[in-house]
C-alpha positions in Angstrom: 42.6 153.0 68.7 43.5 155.4 66.3 45.0 155.1 62.5 48.1 157.0 61.6 49.6 157.0 57.7 53.3 157.7 57.2 54.0 158.8 53.5 57.6 158.9 52.1 59.1 156.3 54.2 62.8 155.1 52.6 63.0 151.8 52.1 66.1 151.4 54.3 64.2 152.2 57.0 61.3 150.2 56.1 63.4 147.1 55.0 65.0 147.9 59.0 61.6 147.6 59.7 60.5 144.2 58.4 63.6 142.7 59.7 63.0 144.0 62.9 59.4 142.5 63.1 60.5 139.5 61.9 63.2 139.2 64.8 60.1 140.2 67.1 57.9 137.9 66.1 55.5 140.7 64.8 53.9 142.8 62.1 55.2 145.9 60.8 52.4 147.8 62.8 53.2 146.4 66.0 56.8 146.9 65.5 56.5 150.7 64.7 54.1 151.2 67.5 56.5 149.0 69.5 59.4 151.7 68.5 56.7 154.9 69.1 56.0 153.8 72.5 59.5 152.9 73.4 60.9 156.4 72.3 57.8 158.4 73.7 58.1 156.9 77.1 62.0 156.6 77.2 62.0 160.4 76.8 59.6 161.4 79.1 61.7 159.1 81.6 64.8 161.2 81.2 63.0 164.3 81.7 61.5 163.1 84.9 
């Protein structure tokens, strides 16, 4: 696994990530990974 650090995240985005993580019963890190996977794979599926 690779570690990815993201700087300068707006407070509003962080707040929404926290809310989503709570709703999905997971950590913020897990929520970010879920969102990235969803965005990347749904984009690939739309191209094919």
